[in-house]
C-alpha positions, 0 to 999 in steps of 0.5 A, spaced: 081 642 820 087 646 816 088 651 821 088 646 827 094 642 823 097 649 822 097 651 829 100 644 831 105 645 826 107 652 829 107 649 836 111 644 834 116 649 831 116 653 837 117 647 842 123 644 837 126 650 837 126 651 845 129 644 845 135 646 840 132 641 835 134 642 828 129 640 823 126 641 816 119 641 814 116 643 807 118 650 807 119 651 814 126 650 817 127 650 825 132 654 829 139 650 830 142 649 836 143 655 841 137 659 838 133 657 844 126 661 845 126 665 851 119 667 854 117 674 855 115 676 862 111 682 862 111 686 869 106 691 871 108 696 876 104 696 883 102 703 886 099 703 893 094 708 893 091 707 900 094 704 906 090 702 912 093 704 919 095 698 923 092 697 930 097 694 935 091 694 940 084 693 937 078 694 942 071 692 939 065 690 942 059 687 938 052 683 939 046 681 935 040 677 936 035 674 931 028 672 932 025 670 926 018 667 928 016 665 921 022 660 920 023 659 927 031 661 927 033 664 934 040 666 936 044 671 939 052 673 939 056 677 944 063 679 943 068 683 946 076 684 944 081 688 948 088 687 945 089 680 944 084 678 949 077 676 946 071 674 950 064 672 948 058 667 947 053 665 942 047 661 943 042 658 938 036 653 938 037 646 936 032 642 931 030 638 937 028 645 941 034 645 946 038 651 946 046 651 945 050 656 949 057 657 948 062 661 952 069 662 949 075 666 950 081 667 946 088 669 949 095 668 947 097 664 953 091 660 954 089 659 947 082 658 945 077 655 950 070 654 949 064 651 954 058 649 951 051 648 955 045 645 953 038 647 955 033 642 954 027 644 950 021 648 954 015 644 956 019 637 957 
């Protein structure tokens, strides 16, 4: 408990000194007006060791398919990009057995556009 009281006293002295308040408490004396504590700010130099080249016209394509017979998880996705134009589609099985397919495009002038199709469950 004595350490907590000592810590509170020290913090009070620091805060009062920062505010320019003069005080006396037991054997402690606060700093007078004009002796404001300034914070110390440490800086660490930043050294860049590697920079990635920036591609102004990225081109890529990818696709994947999942068909897990154990969990029933079935989905696909295909996407291509050529510069600022992205096109793709993905599909997955809904809990009711229907398939949702989304065809999408993204371009600077038209923005993001998606068309959603739903295929009813098979056998219905």
